[in-house]
Backbone as JSON Lines, residues from 0, in Angstrom:
{"i":0,"aa":"D","n":[0.83,-1.2,0.0],"ca":[0.0,0.0,0.0],"c":[0.87,1.26,0.0]}
{"i":1,"aa":"C","n":[0.42,2.25,-0.73],"ca":[1.14,3.52,-0.82],"c":[0.61,4.51,0.22]}
{"i":2,"aa":"L","n":[1.45,5.49,0.53],"ca":[1.01,6.6,1.37],"c":[-0.07,7.37,0.62]}
{"i":3,"aa":"P","n":[-0.89,8.14,1.33],"ca":[-1.91,8.94,0.64],"c":[-1.28,9.86,-0.42]}
{"i":4,"aa":"N","n":[-1.96,10.02,-1.53],"ca":[-1.55,10.88,-2.64],"c":[-0.37,10.35,-3.45]}
{"i":5,"aa":"F","n":[-0.04,9.05,-3.3],"ca":[1.01,8.43,-4.1],"c":[0.5,7.15,-4.71]}
{"i":6,"aa":"G","n":[0.98,6.84,-5.91],"ca":[0.56,5.62,-6.59],"c":[1.7,5.07,-7.42]}
{"i":7,"aa":"G","n":[1.41,4.08,-8.22],"ca":[2.42,3.43,-9.04],"c":[2.91,2.15,-8.39]}
{"i":8,"aa":"D","n":[3.66,1.36,-9.16],"ca":[4.16,0.07,-8.67],"c":[5.03,0.23,-7.43]}
{"i":9,"aa":"W","n":[5.8,1.31,-7.37],"ca":[6.7,1.54,-6.24],"c":[6.31,2.79,-5.46]}
{"i":10,"aa":"C","n":[5.08,3.23,-5.61],"ca":[4.57,4.43,-4.93],"c":[5.39,5.67,-5.28]}
{"i":11,"aa":"E","n":[5.88,5.69,-6.52],"ca":[6.77,6.77,-6.96],"c":[6.03,7.91,-7.66]}
{"i":12,"aa":"I","n":[4.75,7.76,-7.9],"ca":[3.99,8.77,-8.65],"c":[3.14,9.6,-7.7]}
{"i":13,"aa":"S","n":[3.37,10.92,-7.74],"ca":[2.56,11.82,-6.93],"c":[1.2,11.97,-7.59]}
{"i":14,"aa":"M","n":[0.15,11.77,-6.83],"ca":[-1.22,11.86,-7.34],"c":[-1.87,13.2,-6.98]}
{"i":15,"aa":"L","n":[-1.08,14.13,-6.43],"ca":[-1.62,15.4,-5.97],"c":[-2.31,16.19,-7.09]}
{"i":16,"aa":"C","n":[-1.8,16.08,-8.3],"ca":[-2.37,16.84,-9.41],"c":[-3.57,16.14,-10.05]}
{"i":17,"aa":"E","n":[-3.86,14.94,-9.65],"ca":[-4.93,14.18,-10.29],"c":[-6.26,14.93,-10.3]}
{"i":18,"aa":"N","n":[-6.65,15.51,-9.2],"ca":[-7.93,16.23,-9.12],"c":[-7.85,17.66,-9.64]}
{"i":19,"aa":"L","n":[-6.69,18.28,-9.53],"ca":[-6.54,19.7,-9.89],"c":[-6.2,19.9,-11.36]}
{"i":20,"aa":"D","n":[-5.68,18.87,-12.03],"ca":[-5.16,19.02,-13.39],"c":[-6.18,19.58,-14.37]}
{"i":21,"aa":"S","n":[-7.41,19.09,-14.38],"ca":[-8.41,19.59,-15.34],"c":[-8.78,21.04,-15.05]}
{"i":22,"aa":"T","n":[-8.82,21.42,-13.78],"ca":[-9.1,22.81,-13.41],"c":[-7.99,23.73,-13.92]}
{"i":23,"aa":"C","n":[-6.75,23.31,-13.74],"ca":[-5.61,24.11,-14.21],"c":[-5.66,24.26,-15.73]}
{"i":24,"aa":"R","n":[-5.86,23.16,-16.43],"ca":[-5.89,23.21,-17.9],"c":[-6.99,24.12,-18.42]}
{"i":25,"aa":"A","n":[-8.12,24.18,-17.73],"ca":[-9.23,25.04,-18.14],"c":[-8.84,26.52,-18.09]}
{"i":26,"aa":"M","n":[-7.84,26.86,-17.26],"ca":[-7.38,28.25,-17.13],"c":[-6.11,28.49,-17.94]}
{"i":27,"aa":"G","n":[-5.67,27.5,-18.72],"ca":[-4.44,27.63,-19.5],"c":[-3.2,27.4,-18.66]}
{"i":28,"aa":"A","n":[-3.36,26.8,-17.5],"ca":[-2.25,26.56,-16.57],"c":[-1.91,25.07,-16.55]}
{"i":29,"aa":"T","n":[-0.82,24.74,-15.88],"ca":[-0.44,23.35,-15.66],"c":[-0.36,23.11,-14.16]}
{"i":30,"aa":"C","n":[-0.65,21.89,-13.76],"ca":[-0.57,21.54,-12.34],"c":[0.88,21.28,-11.98]}
{"i":31,"aa":"K","n":[1.29,21.78,-10.82],"ca":[2.67,21.67,-10.36],"c":[2.65,21.3,-8.89]}
{"i":32,"aa":"V","n":[3.5,20.35,-8.5],"ca":[3.6,19.95,-7.1],"c":[4.77,20.68,-6.47]}
{"i":33,"aa":"I","n":[4.49,21.39,-5.38],"ca":[5.53,22.08,-4.61],"c":[5.43,21.55,-3.19]}
{"i":34,"aa":"G","n":[6.44,20.81,-2.78],"ca":[6.39,20.18,-1.46],"c":[5.28,19.16,-1.42]}
{"i":35,"aa":"F","n":[4.33,19.36,-0.55],"ca":[3.19,18.45,-0.43],"c":[1.89,19.09,-0.92]}
{"i":36,"aa":"N","n":[2.01,20.14,-1.74],"ca":[0.83,20.85,-2.25],"c":[0.84,20.89,-3.77]}
{"i":37,"aa":"A","n":[-0.34,20.83,-4.35],"ca":[-0.5,20.98,-5.79],"c":[-1.09,22.36,-6.05]}
{"i":38,"aa":"I","n":[-0.49,23.08,-7.02],"ca":[-1.0,24.4,-7.4],"c":[-1.05,24.48,-8.92]}
{"i":39,"aa":"C","n":[-1.77,25.45,-9.42],"ca":[-1.78,25.72,-10.85],"c":[-0.65,26.69,-11.17]}
{"i":40,"aa":"D","n":[0.2,26.31,-12.13],"ca":[1.25,27.19,-12.61],"c":[0.63,27.99,-13.75]}
{"i":41,"aa":"C","n":[0.27,29.22,-13.46],"ca":[-0.54,30.04,-14.37],"c":[0.27,30.58,-15.54]}
{"i":42,"aa":"P","n":[-0.41,30.91,-16.63],"ca":[0.28,31.51,-17.77],"c":[0.79,32.91,-17.44]}
{"i":43,"aa":"Y","n":[1.66,33.42,-18.32],"ca":[2.26,34.74,-18.13],"c":[1.18,35.8,-17.93]}
{"i":44,"aa":"G","n":[1.4,36.66,-16.95],"ca":[0.47,37.75,-16.67],"c":[-0.59,37.39,-15.65]}
{"i":45,"aa":"K","n":[-0.55,36.15,-15.18],"ca":[-1.52,35.7,-14.18],"c":[-0.79,35.04,-13.01]}
{"i":46,"aa":"T","n":[-1.45,35.01,-11.87],"ca":[-0.89,34.38,-10.68],"c":[-1.97,33.54,-10.01]}
{"i":47,"aa":"Y","n":[-1.55,32.45,-9.38],"ca":[-2.49,31.53,-8.74],"c":[-2.88,32.05,-7.36]}
{"i":48,"aa":"N","n":[-4.18,32.14,-7.12],"ca":[-4.69,32.54,-5.82],"c":[-5.18,31.28,-5.12]}
{"i":49,"aa":"P","n":[-4.45,30.8,-4.09],"ca":[-4.85,29.56,-3.43],"c":[-6.2,29.65,-2.72]}
{"i":50,"aa":"R","n":[-6.6,30.85,-2.32],"ca":[-7.9,30.99,-1.65],"c":[-9.07,30.79,-2.62]}
{"i":51,"aa":"S","n":[-8.94,31.35,-3.81],"ca":[-10.03,31.22,-4.79],"c":[-9.84,30.0,-5.69]}
{"i":52,"aa":"G","n":[-8.58,29.53,-5.81],"ca":[-8.3,28.39,-6.66],"c":[-8.27,28.72,-8.14]}
{"i":53,"aa":"I","n":[-8.11,30.0,-8.48],"ca":[-8.07,30.39,-9.89],"c":[-6.84,31.23,-10.2]}
{"i":54,"aa":"C","n":[-6.52,31.3,-11.49],"ca":[-5.46,32.19,-11.97],"c":[-6.07,33.57,-12.14]}
{"i":55,"aa":"E","n":[-5.46,34.56,-11.52],"ca":[-5.97,35.93,-11.58],"c":[-4.96,36.82,-12.3]}
{"i":56,"aa":"N","n":[-5.46,37.87,-12.94],"ca":[-4.58,38.83,-13.6],"c":[-3.68,39.49,-12.57]}
{"i":57,"aa":"I","n":[-2.39,39.55,-12.88],"ca":[-1.44,40.21,-11.98],"c":[-1.74,41.7,-11.92]}
{"i":58,"aa":"C","n":[-2.07,42.29,-13.05],"ca":[-2.32,43.73,-13.12],"c":[-3.81,44.05,-13.13]}
{"i":59,"aa":"D","n":[-4.49,43.75,-12.06],"ca":[-5.88,44.18,-11.91],"c":[-5.9,45.69,-11.76]}
{"i":60,"aa":"P","n":[-6.98,46.35,-12.19],"ca":[-7.05,47.82,-12.13],"c":[-6.83,48.4,-10.73]}
{"i":61,"aa":"W","n":[-7.19,47.69,-9.68],"ca":[-7.07,48.23,-8.32],"c":[-5.65,48.18,-7.78]}
{"i":62,"aa":"R","n":[-4.74,47.47,-8.42],"ca":[-3.37,47.34,-7.89],"c":[-2.6,48.66,-7.95]}
{"i":63,"aa":"C","n":[-2.71,49.38,-9.02],"ca":[-1.96,50.63,-9.19],"c":[-2.95,51.75,-9.5]}
{"i":64,"aa":"M","n":[-3.69,52.16,-8.52],"ca":[-4.77,53.14,-8.72],"c":[-4.3,54.44,-9.33]}
{"i":65,"aa":"H","n":[-3.11,54.9,-8.97],"ca":[-2.62,56.19,-9.46],"c":[-1.37,56.02,-10.31]}
{"i":66,"aa":"G","n":[-1.29,54.9,-11.01],"ca":[-0.14,54.63,-11.85],"c":[-0.47,53.55,-12.86]}
{"i":67,"aa":"T","n":[0.57,53.06,-13.5],"ca":[0.43,52.0,-14.49],"c":[1.07,50.73,-13.96]}
{"i":68,"aa":"C","n":[0.37,49.63,-14.09],"ca":[0.87,48.34,-13.64],"c":[1.73,47.71,-14.74]}
{"i":69,"aa":"E","n":[2.92,47.27,-14.36],"ca":[3.83,46.62,-15.29],"c":[4.15,45.22,-14.77]}
{"i":70,"aa":"I","n":[3.99,44.21,-15.62],"ca":[4.27,42.83,-15.22],"c":[5.78,42.62,-15.18]}
{"i":71,"aa":"M","n":[6.25,42.04,-14.07],"ca":[7.67,41.73,-13.87],"c":[7.77,40.26,-13.48]}
{"i":72,"aa":"E","n":[8.0,39.39,-14.47],"ca":[8.04,37.93,-14.24],"c":[6.72,37.46,-13.66]}
{"i":73,"aa":"R","n":[6.7,37.07,-12.38],"ca":[5.48,36.56,-11.74],"c":[4.9,37.55,-10.73]}
{"i":74,"aa":"T","n":[5.3,38.8,-10.85],"ca":[4.79,39.83,-9.94],"c":[4.54,41.1,-10.76]}
{"i":75,"aa":"Y","n":[4.34,42.21,-10.11],"ca":[4.06,43.46,-10.81],"c":[4.8,44.61,-10.15]}
{"i":76,"aa":"K","n":[4.83,45.73,-10.87],"ca":[5.45,46.96,-10.37],"c":[4.57,48.11,-10.81]}
{"i":77,"aa":"C","n":[4.32,49.05,-9.91],"ca":[3.54,50.24,-10.25],"c":[4.48,51.33,-10.72]}
{"i":78,"aa":"K","n":[4.13,51.98,-11.81],"ca":[4.95,53.08,-12.34],"c":[4.16,54.36,-12.3]}
């Protein structure tokens, strides 16, 4: 028997993405395991919000109310 969230002949396959994978793909993201957690690796310009479970725009209008939002890798900068 394998530990929870692992499968395969030698329990070498992480099953953490099994349930999340279709959700990630629907948002244009891929499922990624970090430590003991599965998250969606979102496309450029978006970031994963673990509370909502969706990829959100990095530069939402409210982020830089009195400036312009510029995407910097996986974060943003107000100019």
